[in-house]
Backbone as CSV, one residue per row, in Angstrom:
resi,resn,N_x,N_y,N_z,CA_x,CA_y,CA_z,C_x,C_y,C_z
1,MET,-6.187,-24.090,-17.815,-5.556,-22.845,-17.438,-4.114,-23.130,-17.036
2,HIS,-3.236,-22.210,-17.438,-1.820,-22.329,-17.093,-1.432,-21.077,-16.322
3,VAL,-0.718,-21.269,-15.203,-0.305,-20.135,-14.364,1.211,-20.151,-14.280
4,SER,1.835,-18.990,-14.506,3.282,-18.845,-14.363,3.594,-18.206,-13.030
5,LEU,4.564,-18.763,-12.352,4.995,-18.230,-11.037,6.455,-17.850,-11.117
6,THR,6.842,-16.868,-10.323,8.272,-16.565,-10.185,8.910,-17.740,-9.488
7,PRO,10.230,-17.913,-9.632,10.903,-18.999,-8.930,10.671,-18.957,-7.415
8,GLU,10.602,-17.755,-6.848,10.381,-17.623,-5.400,9.005,-18.136,-5.010
9,LEU,7.974,-17.767,-5.804,6.631,-18.238,-5.498,6.491,-19.735,-5.716
10,GLU,7.138,-20.228,-6.742,7.102,-21.671,-7.002,7.734,-22.427,-5.832
11,GLU,8.821,-21.909,-5.313,9.483,-22.526,-4.168,8.582,-22.468,-2.924
12,ALA,7.850,-21.376,-2.747,6.952,-21.249,-1.613,5.832,-22.290,-1.708
13,VAL,5.312,-22.491,-2.898,4.279,-23.502,-3.102,4.838,-24.898,-2.779
14,LYS,6.044,-25.190,-3.270,6.659,-26.481,-3.018,6.847,-26.707,-1.518
15,ARG,7.259,-25.660,-0.793,7.458,-25.807,0.650,6.131,-26.115,1.355
16,LYS,5.055,-25.494,0.885,3.743,-25.756,1.484,3.342,-27.219,1.266
17,VAL,3.573,-27.743,0.073,3.234,-29.139,-0.209,4.135,-30.052,0.616
18,GLN,5.417,-29.738,0.689,6.358,-30.568,1.456,6.062,-30.562,2.949
19,SER,5.378,-29.509,3.412,5.038,-29.445,4.845,4.019,-30.493,5.239
20,GLY,3.310,-31.020,4.228,2.312,-32.041,4.492,0.925,-31.488,4.706
21,LEU,0.804,-30.150,4.732,-0.505,-29.523,4.913,-1.353,-29.565,3.655
22,TYR,-0.701,-29.752,2.524,-1.400,-29.774,1.226,-0.937,-31.013,0.446
23,ASN,-1.841,-31.537,-0.343,-1.502,-32.708,-1.150,-0.790,-32.338,-2.428
24,ASN,-1.050,-31.162,-2.955,-0.441,-30.742,-4.232,-0.485,-29.222,-4.371
25,ALA,0.153,-28.756,-5.444,0.237,-27.304,-5.685,-1.105,-26.681,-5.906
26,SER,-2.026,-27.414,-6.548,-3.351,-26.863,-6.801,-4.055,-26.511,-5.518
27,GLU,-3.910,-27.341,-4.497,-4.556,-27.041,-3.201,-3.993,-25.766,-2.589
28,VAL,-2.697,-25.597,-2.720,-2.050,-24.375,-2.181,-2.598,-23.143,-2.881
29,ILE,-2.657,-23.188,-4.216,-3.145,-22.040,-4.986,-4.602,-21.776,-4.688
30,ARG,-5.428,-22.833,-4.581,-6.860,-22.661,-4.302,-7.031,-21.981,-2.954
31,GLU,-6.270,-22.416,-1.936,-6.407,-21.826,-0.622,-5.950,-20.373,-0.625
32,ALA,-4.887,-20.081,-1.359,-4.417,-18.692,-1.453,-5.483,-17.806,-2.111
33,LEU,-6.125,-18.309,-3.138,-7.195,-17.541,-3.799,-8.402,-17.347,-2.884
34,ARG,-8.756,-18.385,-2.161,-9.868,-18.253,-1.178,-9.514,-17.216,-0.112
35,PHE,-8.274,-17.254,0.369,-7.840,-16.262,1.349,-7.965,-14.858,0.778
36,MET,-7.512,-14.699,-0.467,-7.576,-13.355,-1.098,-9.034,-12.889,-1.168
37,GLU,-9.929,-13.767,-1.591,-11.320,-13.364,-1.698,-11.933,-13.054,-0.346
38,THR,-11.607,-13.860,0.656,-12.137,-13.677,1.975,-11.582,-12.405,2.633
39,HIS,-10.339,-12.085,2.329,-9.657,-10.964,2.972,-9.359,-9.858,1.962
40,GLU,-10.262,-9.670,1.025,-10.054,-8.699,-0.026,-9.786,-7.288,0.534
41,ASP,-10.540,-6.898,1.561,-10.312,-5.571,2.172,-8.916,-5.472,2.790
42,LEU,-8.498,-6.538,3.447,-7.142,-6.517,4.038,-6.089,-6.397,2.962
43,VAL,-6.235,-7.166,1.885,-5.280,-7.112,0.773,-5.242,-5.693,0.174
44,TYR,-6.441,-5.090,0.012,-6.520,-3.722,-0.519,-5.786,-2.765,0.414
45,GLN,-6.005,-2.875,1.715,-5.354,-2.004,2.667,-3.820,-2.199,2.656
46,MET,-3.383,-3.412,2.526,-1.948,-3.688,2.456,-1.338,-3.035,1.210
47,LYS,-2.003,-3.134,0.103,-1.516,-2.513,-1.137,-1.497,-0.983,-1.000
48,LEU,-2.549,-0.437,-0.379,-2.626,0.992,-0.151,-1.524,1.480,0.755
49,GLU,-1.250,0.713,1.821,-0.154,1.082,2.735,1.176,1.037,2.039
50,TRP,1.386,0.039,1.154,2.629,-0.039,0.426,2.773,1.165,-0.489
51,LEU,1.696,1.533,-1.183,1.730,2.687,-2.067,2.028,3.956,-1.292
52,ARG,1.401,4.146,-0.158,1.638,5.321,0.671,3.092,5.369,1.136
53,ALA,3.659,4.228,1.508,5.062,4.172,1.912,5.983,4.559,0.779
54,LYS,5.681,4.094,-0.427,6.516,4.453,-1.594,6.370,5.943,-1.925
55,LEU,5.192,6.484,-1.780,4.994,7.925,-2.009,5.785,8.745,-0.975
56,ALA,5.760,8.293,0.290,6.501,9.006,1.332,7.999,8.920,1.077
57,GLU,8.436,7.757,0.582,9.853,7.587,0.249,10.245,8.554,-0.892
58,GLY,9.385,8.675,-1.888,9.643,9.583,-2.987,9.686,11.027,-2.497
59,GLN,8.787,11.371,-1.590,8.759,12.736,-1.041,10.060,13.013,-0.277
60,ARG,10.523,12.054,0.509,11.788,12.231,1.233,12.959,12.366,0.268
61,ASP,12.974,11.559,-0.784,14.025,11.669,-1.788,14.007,13.056,-2.457
62,PHE,12.826,13.511,-2.796,12.702,14.832,-3.405,13.223,15.919,-2.470
63,GLU,12.784,15.864,-1.228,13.200,16.893,-0.267,14.700,16.873,-0.003
64,ALA,15.333,15.686,-0.155,16.757,15.544,0.067,17.556,15.820,-1.218
65,GLY,16.850,16.157,-2.301,17.516,16.476,-3.557,17.900,15.269,-4.375
66,ARG,17.356,14.093,-4.047,17.637,12.869,-4.792,16.573,12.678,-5.874
67,TYR,16.727,13.414,-6.958,15.829,13.291,-8.069,16.512,13.747,-9.336
68,THR,15.888,13.475,-10.479,16.432,13.829,-11.778,15.431,14.730,-12.490
69,GLU,15.903,15.891,-12.931,15.028,16.745,-13.735,15.138,16.339,-15.194
70,LEU,14.009,16.246,-15.862,13.984,15.851,-17.245,13.372,16.943,-18.119
71,GLU,13.946,17.078,-19.315,13.335,17.962,-20.288,12.106,17.266,-20.830
72,ARG,11.145,18.014,-21.340,9.901,17.463,-21.829,10.086,16.303,-22.769
73,GLU,11.019,16.405,-23.724,11.222,15.346,-24.705,11.857,14.092,-24.125
74,ALA,12.410,14.190,-22.928,13.065,13.036,-22.305,12.100,12.236,-21.421
75,ILE,10.920,12.779,-21.145,9.990,12.120,-20.244,9.516,10.774,-20.799
76,GLY,9.078,10.756,-22.047,8.605,9.513,-22.660,9.643,8.397,-22.619
77,PRO,10.868,8.626,-23.126,11.887,7.566,-23.053,12.222,7.161,-21.612
78,PHE,12.197,8.110,-20.697,12.499,7.801,-19.297,11.502,6.786,-18.733
79,PHE,10.188,7.031,-18.971,9.180,6.115,-18.466,9.146,4.794,-19.216
80,GLU,9.504,4.796,-20.512,9.606,3.563,-21.253,10.719,2.701,-20.657
81,ASN,11.817,3.319,-20.291,12.924,2.610,-19.666,12.516,2.035,-18.322
82,LEU,11.784,2.816,-17.524,11.300,2.306,-16.248,10.370,1.142,-16.448
83,LYS,9.437,1.284,-17.397,8.476,0.218,-17.667,9.179,-1.038,-18.133
84,GLY,10.161,-0.890,-19.017,10.901,-2.034,-19.499,11.650,-2.727,-18.388
85,GLY,12.203,-1.968,-17.473,12.919,-2.567,-16.324,11.975,-3.284,-15.410
86,ALA,10.776,-2.730,-15.194,9.782,-3.358,-14.318,9.289,-4.638,-14.926
87,LEU,9.062,-4.647,-16.236,8.539,-5.830,-16.902,9.558,-6.950,-16.976
88,SER,10.831,-6.585,-17.090,11.885,-7.589,-17.194,12.372,-8.020,-15.837
89,GLY,11.936,-7.340,-14.757,12.330,-7.717,-13.409,13.714,-7.292,-13.038
90,THR,14.289,-6.312,-13.757,15.623,-5.861,-13.427,15.655,-4.929,-12.253
91,GLY,14.486,-4.399,-11.892,14.421,-3.506,-10.745,15.018,-2.158,-11.000
92,GLN,15.160,-1.739,-12.228,15.697,-0.412,-12.527,14.722,0.623,-11.998
93,GLU,15.244,1.572,-11.202,14.368,2.566,-10.651,14.518,3.915,-11.328
94,GLY,15.496,4.108,-12.154,15.653,5.339,-12.897,16.047,6.540,-12.085
95,ARG,16.683,6.315,-10.939,17.094,7.459,-10.127,18.458,7.917,-10.535
């Protein structure tokens, strides 16, 4: 199995190994996965809280008039652009 990490996550793994608490990257990843399994409900709640915060942010933006109205034919390309930005890591939000 091969796992790809972002540079930030790779650096975090390296720091854990350098701390002396782990012998290698595999130990760090195994412990992280065990933590996720053990704390699955906590992880779910954290994701749900993040989603709720983003929804509240969107609601505030809408109420403050910070939004873009799209014609029906522009909706598809708009979301394709958002998806492309998310997949490439550019962080384009389309506002």
